[in-house]
C-alpha positions in Angstrom: -28.1 -49.1 -11.1 -27.0 -51.9 -13.4 -23.6 -53.5 -12.8 -22.4 -52.4 -16.2 -23.4 -48.7 -15.5 -21.8 -48.8 -12.1 -18.6 -50.2 -13.6 -18.3 -47.4 -16.2 -19.1 -44.7 -13.5 -16.4 -46.1 -11.2 -13.8 -46.3 -14.0 -14.4 -42.8 -15.2 -14.3 -41.4 -11.7 -11.1 -43.3 -10.9 -9.3 -42.1 -14.0 -10.6 -38.5 -13.5 -9.3 -38.5 -9.9 -5.8 -39.6 -11.2 -5.9 -36.9 -13.9 -6.9 -34.3 -11.3 -4.1 -35.3 -9.0 -1.5 -35.0 -11.8 -2.9 -31.7 -13.2 -3.2 -30.2 -9.7 0.4 -31.2 -8.8 1.7 -29.7 -12.1 -0.2 -26.4 -11.7 0.8 -26.1 -8.0 4.5 -26.6 -9.0 4.1 -23.8 -11.6 2.6 -21.6 -8.9 5.3 -22.4 -6.4 7.9 -21.7 -9.1 6.4 -18.2 -9.7 6.4 -17.5 -5.9 10.1 -18.3 -5.6 10.9 -14.9 -7.1 9.2 -13.1 -4.1 10.8 -15.2 -1.4 13.1 -12.9 0.7 11.0 -9.8 0.1 9.9 -8.2 3.4 8.5 -11.1 5.5 7.7 -13.4 2.6 9.5 -16.7 3.1 9.3 -20.3 2.1 6.6 -21.1 4.6 4.4 -18.3 3.3 5.0 -19.5 -0.3 3.9 -23.1 0.6 0.9 -21.7 2.5 -0.1 -19.5 -0.5 0.1 -22.5 -2.9 -2.0 -24.6 -0.5 -4.7 -22.0 -0.2 -4.9 -21.4 -3.9 -5.2 -25.1 -4.6 -9.0 -25.3 -4.1 -9.5 -22.6 -6.8 -7.2 -24.5 -9.2 -9.0 -27.7 -8.4 -12.3 -26.1 -9.3 -11.0 -24.7 -12.6 -9.3 -28.0 -13.6 -12.4 -30.2 -13.0 -13.7 -30.1 -16.6 -10.2 -30.9 -18.0 -9.8 -33.8 -15.5 -13.2 -35.1 -16.6 -12.2 -35.0 -20.2 -8.9 -36.7 -19.7 -10.3 -39.2 -17.2 -13.2 -40.3 -19.5 -10.9 -40.5 -22.5 -8.5 -42.7 -20.6 -11.1 -44.9 -18.9 -13.3 -45.5 -22.0 -10.3 -45.8 -24.2 -8.8 -48.5 -21.9 -12.1 -50.3 -21.9 -12.3 -50.1 -25.7 -8.7 -51.5 -26.1 -9.5 -54.4 -23.9 -12.8 -55.1 -25.8 -14.8 -54.3 -22.7 -17.1 -51.9 -24.5 -17.8 -54.5 -27.2 -18.7 -57.0 -24.5 -21.0 -54.5 -22.8 -22.7 -53.6 -26.1 -23.1 -57.3 -26.8 -24.7 -57.7 -23.4 -27.3 -55.1 -24.4 -25.8 -51.8 -23.4 -26.4 -49.2 -26.1 -24.2 -46.2 -27.0 -26.8 -44.1 -25.2 -26.3 -46.3 -22.2 -22.5 -45.7 -22.2 -23.1 -42.0 -22.5 -25.6 -42.0 -19.7 -23.2 -43.9 -17.4 -20.4 -41.4 -18.3 -22.7 -38.5 -17.5 -23.7 -40.1 -14.2 -20.0 -39.9 -13.2 -20.3 -36.3 -14.3 -23.0 -35.7 -11.7 -20.6 -36.8 -8.9 -17.8 -34.6 -10.3 -20.1 -31.6 -10.7 -21.4 -31.9 -7.1 -17.8 -32.0 -5.9 -16.9 -29.0 -8.1 -19.8 -26.9 -6.8 -19.0 -27.8 -3.2 -15.4 -26.8 -3.6 -16.0 -23.8 -5.8 -18.8 -22.3 -3.6 -17.8 -23.2 -0.1 -14.0 -23.7 0.0 -12.2 -21.9 -2.9 -13.5 -18.3 -2.4 -12.5 -18.0 1.3 -9.2 -20.0 0.8 -8.2 -17.8 -2.2 -9.0 -14.6 -0.4 -6.9 -15.8 2.6 -4.1 -16.7 0.2 -4.0 -13.1 -1.3 -4.1 -11.6 2.2 -1.2 -13.8 3.4 0.9 -12.9 0.3 0.1 -9.2 0.5 0.6 -8.9 4.2 3.9 -10.7 4.1 5.1 -8.6 1.2 3.8 -5.2 2.2 3.4 -5.3 6.0 0.0 -3.7 5.7 -3.4 -4.6 7.1 -6.2 -4.5 4.5 -9.9 -4.9 4.9 -12.3 -4.8 1.9 -16.0 -4.0 2.5 -19.1 -2.5 0.9 -18.1 0.8 2.5 -15.0 0.9 0.3 -11.5 -0.3 0.7 -9.8 0.2 4.1 -6.0 0.1 4.5 -3.7 0.8 7.4 -0.2 2.2 6.9 1.6 3.1 10.1 -0.6 5.6 12.0 -2.8 6.3 9.0 -6.1 4.6 8.2 -7.1 5.1 4.6 -10.6 4.6 3.1 -10.9 4.5 -0.7 -14.4 4.5 -2.1 -13.6 4.1 -5.8 -10.6 2.8 -7.8 -10.4 3.6 -11.5 -9.1 1.2 -14.1 -6.0 3.4 -14.6 -5.1 3.1 -10.9 -6.3 6.5 -9.8 -8.3 6.8 -6.6 -11.5 8.7 -6.0 -13.3 9.8 -2.8 -10.4 9.0 -0.5 -10.2 9.7 3.2 -7.1 9.6 5.4 -7.3 9.5 9.2 -4.0 10.0 11.1 -3.6 9.1 14.8 -1.1 10.6 17.2 1.2 8.8 19.7 -1.7 8.4 22.1 -3.8 6.7 19.4 -6.1 9.7 19.2 -7.4 11.2 16.0 -5.0 14.0 15.1 -5.8 14.8 11.5 -8.5 14.0 9.0 -8.1 14.5 5.3 -10.5 14.0 2.4 -9.6 14.3 -1.3 -11.7 14.0 -4.3 -9.0 12.3 -6.3 -5.5 10.8 -5.9 -3.1 10.4 -8.8 -0.1 8.1 -8.6 3.2 9.9 -9.5 5.5 6.9 -8.9 8.1 6.2 -6.2 5.6 6.2 -3.3 4.2 9.7 -4.3 0.6 10.5 -4.8 -1.0 13.8 -5.7 -4.2 14.6 -3.8 -6.6 16.9 -5.5 -9.5 19.1 -4.1 -8.6 18.5 -0.4 -10.4 19.3 2.8 -8.5 18.6 5.9 -8.9 19.1 9.7 -6.2 19.2 12.3 -7.6 18.1 15.7 -6.2 18.9 19.1 -7.6 18.9 22.7 -8.3 22.7 22.4 -9.4 23.3 18.8 -10.1 22.0 15.3 -8.5 23.8 12.4 -10.0 23.3 8.9 -8.4 24.1 5.6 -8.8 23.5 1.9 -6.2 23.0 -0.8 -6.4 22.5 -4.6 -3.7 19.8 -4.4 -1.1 18.3 -2.1 1.7 15.7 -2.3 1.0 12.5 -0.2 3.7 10.0 0.3 2.5 6.4 0.7 3.9 2.9 -0.1 0.4 1.9 -1.2 0.9 1.5 -5.0 -1.7 0.7 -7.7 -0.4 -2.9 -8.0 -1.2 -3.4 -4.3 -4.7 -2.0 -4.8 -5.3 -4.3 -7.7 -4.8 -7.2 -5.3 -7.1 -6.0 -2.6 -9.9 -4.7 -4.8 -12.8 -7.2 -5.0 -11.7 -10.1 -7.2 -14.3 -12.2 -8.9 -12.2 -15.3 -8.2 -12.6 -14.7 -4.5 -16.4 -14.5 -4.5 -19.0 -17.2 -4.4 -22.2 -17.0 -6.6 -24.1 -15.4 -3.7 -21.3 -12.8 -3.1 -21.1 -12.1 -6.8 -24.8 -11.5 -7.0 -24.7 -9.2 -4.0 -21.7 -7.2 -5.4 -23.3 -6.9 -8.8 -26.4 -5.5 -7.1 -24.2 -3.1 -5.2 -22.5 -1.9 -8.4 -25.8 -1.4 -10.2 -27.3 0.5 -7.3 -24.3 2.8 -7.4 -24.5 3.1 -11.2 -21.1 1.4 -11.8 -20.1 -1.0 -14.5 -20.8 -4.6 -13.4 -20.3 -6.6 -16.7 -17.0 -8.1 -15.6 -18.7 -9.5 -12.4 -21.8 -10.6 -14.3 -19.6 -12.5 -16.7 -17.8 -14.1 -13.7 -21.1 -15.0 -12.2 -22.4 -16.8 -15.3 -19.0 -18.3 -15.8 -19.3 -20.0 -12.4 -22.8 -21.1 -13.2 -21.7 -22.7 -16.5 -18.4 -24.2 -15.2 -20.0 -27.3 -13.7 -22.0 -27.8 -16.9 -18.8 -27.8 -18.9 -17.9 -31.1 -17.1 -20.9 -32.7 -18.9 -19.9 -31.1 -22.2 -16.3 -32.5 -21.8 -17.7 -36.0 -21.0 -19.9 -35.8 -24.1 -16.9 -34.9 -26.2 -15.0 -37.9 -25.1 -17.5 -40.5 -26.2 -17.2 -40.1 -30.0 -13.4 -40.0 -29.8 -13.5 -43.4 -28.1 -16.3 -45.3 -29.8 -15.9 -43.7 -33.2 -12.1 -44.3 -33.4 -10.7 -47.7 -34.0 -9.2 -49.7 -31.1 -5.5 -50.1 -30.5 -4.8 -46.4 -30.0 -2.4 -45.9 -27.1 -3.2 -44.2 -23.9 -0.7 -41.5 -24.7 -2.4 -40.7 -28.0 -5.8 -40.4 -26.2 -4.3 -38.1 -23.6 -2.8 -36.0 -26.4 -6.3 -35.8 -28.0 -7.7 -34.7 -24.6 -5.0 -32.0 -24.1 -5.6 -30.6 -27.6 -9.4 -30.5 -27.1 -9.0 -29.0 -23.6 -6.5 -26.3 -24.7 -8.6 -25.4 -27.8 -11.7 -25.0 -25.6 -9.9 -22.8 -23.1 -8.6 -20.6 -25.9 -12.1 -20.3 -27.4 -13.6 -19.7 -24.0 -11.1 -17.0 -23.0 -11.1 -15.3 -26.4 -14.9 -15.1 -26.4 -14.9 -13.8 -22.8 -12.5 -11.0 -23.7 -14.5 -10.2 -26.8 -17.7 -10.1 -24.8 -16.2 -7.6 -22.3 -14.9 -5.4 -25.1 -18.1 -5.5 -27.2 -20.3 -5.6 -24.1 -22.2 -8.7 -25.2 -24.8 -10.3 -23.0 -23.0 -12.0 -20.1 -25.1 -15.1 -20.2 -24.4 -15.6 -23.9 -20.7 -14.8 -23.5 -20.3 -17.4 -20.8 -22.5 -20.2 -22.3 -21.9 -19.9 -26.1 -18.5 -21.7 -26.3 -19.9 -24.6 -24.2 -23.0 -24.8 -26.3 -21.0 -24.7 -29.5 -18.8 -27.6 -28.4 -21.8 -29.5 -27.1 -23.5 -29.1 -30.5 -20.5 -30.5 -32.3 -20.2 -33.5 -29.9 -23.9 -34.3 -30.4 -23.5 -34.3 -34.1 -20.5 -36.6 -33.8 -22.5 -38.9 -31.5 -25.4 -38.9 -33.9 -23.1 -40.2 -36.7 -22.2 -43.2 -34.5 -25.7 -44.5 -34.4 
């Protein structure tokens, strides 16, 4: 690697690291501020709030990597342009393509770090963060598996096989233990409808009362069931795409398709995670024409403002297209990749005009 290339790579990485530190600190402060409202509820205290913010930081780090790459490259290359370093490098024989190539080499390092954090650190940490928050707030033990959702509430163990978008439960089993920790009652309901204030209405129920001498079975059309398990809690413990690695997403998508359930949301999350490291390179490509094609003397603040505007515009475009894709059931690959391809095309046109 040439000295000039190595210098550009180092400057871009250094500035991107500073941008990441600032952005991560800012977003963590916002998260902590939101958690302050829950401090004092049940067992959720200041320690749990700090722990929650710490555990969600890897996910935030992964999501902020493209924005950090954009701000870092704008600041680094802009600083070099203001100090005539880019002119000196070009006079020494380094072409515009050479500057872009060096910037993208820095992107290789950032993409590798993002993949490592996003696949091996963030999913487990984020899942633990949700468990810590939920357990402290609700005092319940929750285990999610491919056999449905398992929850424990007092002496009851609840298994939910399906959760509808409106919060209703389907194929629910309730196992109740006695004081000797023996199975005393087993109840299965086809559906559970939330009535509010800890009340559920079970429908099409088959139950068995178990004792040492006999088992009594009975059926009912409906029955009132009191439980502090609310739809909001279930939304937390249901499989969350942000808690899954690419491998887990692929496995869960296969599971949903095998059971003839909708999987588009998880397919979009899968391809979004595939595309996210590539967005780093797109953001680095965007920064080049804004530095080389704009006259020198622009302040660092102005370049950072440009980066913020570009980053926010891209996020709005990406999120809008993702929601549109879910509503219209577009191809998940196209939905995840099109905003990045559009921005990449515009940046390539801008770079071509520099030559």
